[in-house]
N, C-alpha and C positions, 0 to 999 in steps of 0.2 A: 504494500500500500504506500502510496506517496503521501506527502505531508498535507496536501489539500484535502484528500479524502479523509485523513485522520482528523483534521480540523473540522471538516464538514460533519463527520460522524459524531464527534464530540459535541459540537454545537447542537446537532439534532437531538442528541441524548439529553442535553441540558434544557433546550428551549421547548421542544415539542411537549414534554410533560407539563411544563409551566404554562404553555399556551392552552392545553386542555383544561388545566385547573382554572385558568382565567375565564375560559369559555363557560365552564360549569358555574363559576361564581357570577358571571354576567347573566346567565339564564335565571339564577336564583334572585338576583337583583331585579330583573325584569318582572318576575313573578310577584315579588314584593311590591314593586311600583304599581302593578295592576291592582293589587289588593288595597294599597294605600289610596290610590286614585278613586277606587270604588267607595271606600270609607269617606273620603273627602266629599264625594258627590252626595252621599247619604247625609252627611252633616250639613252640607249646603242646603239641601232640600229641607231639612229640619229647621234650619235657621230662617229660611224663606217663609216656612209655615208659621214659625213663631213671630216673625215680623208682621205677617198678615194679621195674626191674632192681636198683636199689640196695637196695630192700626185700628182694628175694629173696637178694641177696648177704649182707645183714645177717643174715637167717635162717640161712643156711648157716654163717656165722661163729659165730653163737650156738650152733648145734648142735655145731660142732667144739669150741668152748670148753667146753661141757657135757661132751662126751666126754673131752676132755683133763683136765678137773678130776676126773672120775671115775677116770681112769687114774692121775693123780697121787695121789689119795686111796688107791687100792689099793696103789700102790707104797710110799707112806708107811706103810701098815699092815704091809706085808711087811717094811720096814726096822725098824719097831718090834718086830715079832715076832722078827726076827733078833737085835736088841739084847737083848731080854728073854732069849732063849735063851743068848746069850753071857754075860750077867750071872749067870745061874743056874749056869753051869758053873764 
């Protein structure tokens, strides 16, 4: 065997197993990424749903606030009317 063949054989014996190991690890990483991406998609869907629920709750709170403000204004008008009636007498 000449030196080039010896060097070639030695490099193949060192590099090929390492490349196979890298390929195996790469496949595992790809599988993990797929699972992680699926989980992130699920979490994103969950967050979108929660955001929608929060928006609906905020709308209900705003409606109650508007209703209560109206009632307070009506009550204040009634109090003012009573005060005016008392001061006239």
